[in-house]
C-alpha positions as CSV (number, residue, x, y, z in Angstrom):
1,M,99.7,76.6,61.1
2,D,99.6,74.6,64.3
3,K,99.7,77.7,66.5
4,L,96.7,79.1,64.7
5,E,94.8,75.9,65.2
6,D,95.7,75.8,68.9
7,L,94.6,79.4,69.3
8,K,91.3,78.7,67.5
9,R,90.7,75.7,69.8
10,E,91.5,77.6,72.9
11,Y,89.2,80.4,71.8
12,A,86.3,78.0,71.1
13,E,86.7,76.1,74.4
14,Q,87.4,79.0,76.9
15,D,84.8,80.3,79.3
16,N,82.8,82.9,77.4
17,R,81.8,84.7,80.7
18,Y,78.1,84.3,80.0
19,T,77.9,86.2,76.7
20,A,76.8,84.9,73.4
21,Y,79.1,87.4,71.6
22,P,82.7,86.7,70.7
23,I,85.0,88.0,73.4
24,F,88.4,89.6,73.8
25,V,90.4,90.0,76.9
26,T,92.4,93.0,78.2
27,V,95.1,92.9,80.7
28,Q,94.7,96.0,82.9
29,E,97.0,97.7,85.4
30,L,95.9,99.6,88.4
31,V,97.5,103.1,88.0
32,C,97.5,106.0,90.4
33,I,95.9,109.1,88.8
34,G,96.6,111.4,91.7
35,V,95.3,112.8,94.9
36,I,91.5,112.9,95.3
37,A,89.9,115.6,97.3
38,N,87.7,114.5,100.2
39,G,84.2,113.6,99.2
40,Y,85.1,112.9,95.6
41,S,85.3,109.5,93.9
42,V,87.1,108.0,91.0
43,N,85.2,108.2,87.7
44,C,87.0,107.5,84.5
45,P,86.4,106.4,80.9
46,F,88.5,103.3,81.3
47,G,86.2,101.5,83.7
48,D,86.2,101.1,87.4
49,G,88.6,102.6,89.9
50,E,89.2,102.7,93.6
51,I,90.2,105.1,96.4
52,R,93.2,104.3,98.5
53,Y,94.5,105.9,101.7
54,E,98.2,106.2,101.7
55,Y,100.5,107.7,104.3
56,T,103.6,109.9,104.1
57,H,105.9,111.7,106.5
58,P,108.4,114.6,106.0
59,D,111.3,112.2,106.9
60,Y,110.2,109.5,104.4
61,E,110.4,109.8,100.6
62,G,107.3,108.2,99.0
63,V,104.1,106.7,100.4
64,M,103.0,103.6,102.2
65,D,99.7,101.8,102.4
66,S,99.8,101.5,106.2
67,K,100.3,104.2,108.8
68,S,101.7,101.6,111.2
69,D,104.2,100.3,108.6
70,L,105.3,103.8,107.8
71,I,106.0,104.5,111.5
72,D,107.8,101.2,111.9
73,C,110.0,102.1,109.0
74,L,110.7,105.6,110.4
75,M,111.5,104.0,113.8
76,D,114.1,101.7,112.3
77,G,116.1,104.7,111.2
78,E,115.8,106.4,114.6
79,P,115.8,103.6,117.3
80,G,115.8,106.0,120.3
81,K,112.5,107.6,119.4
82,S,109.0,106.5,120.2
83,R,106.0,106.0,117.9
84,S,104.3,109.1,119.2
85,H,107.3,111.2,118.0
86,F,106.4,110.3,114.4
87,E,102.6,110.0,114.6
88,D,101.8,113.7,114.6
89,D,103.6,114.4,111.3
90,V,102.1,111.5,109.4
91,E,99.9,112.8,106.5
92,E,97.0,110.7,105.1
93,I,96.7,111.1,101.4
94,T,93.5,110.1,99.5
95,S,94.7,108.7,96.1
96,G,92.6,107.7,93.1
97,Y,93.5,104.6,91.1
98,V,92.0,103.4,87.8
99,W,92.3,100.2,85.8
100,V,94.1,101.1,82.5
101,P,94.3,98.7,79.6
102,V,97.8,97.4,78.9
103,E,97.4,94.7,76.2
104,F,94.6,92.9,74.3
105,F,94.2,89.2,73.8
106,L,91.8,86.7,72.2
107,T,92.1,84.3,75.0
108,I,92.1,84.4,78.8
109,K,95.0,81.9,78.7
110,G,97.1,84.4,76.6
111,A,96.3,87.2,78.9
112,E,97.3,85.2,82.0
113,E,100.5,84.1,80.3
114,Y,101.3,87.8,79.6
115,I,100.7,88.6,83.3
116,R,103.0,85.7,84.4
117,C,105.8,86.8,82.1
118,N,105.5,90.5,82.5
119,K,104.5,91.1,86.1
120,H,108.0,92.5,86.9
121,N,107.2,95.4,84.4
122,H,103.9,96.4,86.0
123,G,102.1,97.1,89.2
124,K,98.9,95.2,90.1
125,L,97.5,93.5,87.0
126,R,94.2,91.8,86.2
127,T,92.3,90.3,83.3
128,Y,89.0,91.8,82.1
129,V,86.7,90.3,79.5
130,H,84.9,92.4,76.9
131,H,82.5,91.2,74.2
132,L,82.5,92.1,70.5
133,N,79.1,93.5,69.8
134,E,77.1,92.0,66.9
135,R,77.6,95.2,65.0
136,N,81.4,95.1,65.1
137,F,81.4,93.7,61.6
138,E,85.1,94.1,61.1
139,M,86.3,91.9,64.1
140,R,83.5,89.4,63.7
141,G,84.3,89.0,60.0
142,L,88.0,88.8,60.7
143,L,87.6,86.1,63.3
144,E,85.1,84.1,61.1
145,T,87.5,84.3,58.1
146,L,90.3,83.0,60.2
147,G,88.1,80.1,61.3
148,F,87.3,81.1,64.9
149,K,84.1,80.0,66.5
150,I,82.1,83.1,67.0
151,K,78.6,81.8,67.4
152,D,76.9,78.7,68.8
């Protein structure tokens, strides 16, 4: 029962991120959804996203975030060639990334612990706080029944 009491205390004392509603926290991972055509943006049901410019070359398997780093990598394998030899064949790819939920937590502390212990299994991770609306009777009732502080 000590674990539940500790969890209730952490929940009651954590930063509520300026909402009067009870909160829950998601750990989200930034995931590539594919190549985006020029002039388009990332729009998704999961939340926000971002556009990244990545670079590839016929002599390199994969992509890199920096054109300069890609050319440096290519030059390491071919020391006798100049930068200009590789520059013409570098292709810029516009990729779309979105934040996808990975796990859900009641506390920010729990979400951050998950990130610390599982970062080797994921790419870029972040926490994102949501609130339980006043009409989410099931979750509000469950938290209240368990003794969680859900209102001031």
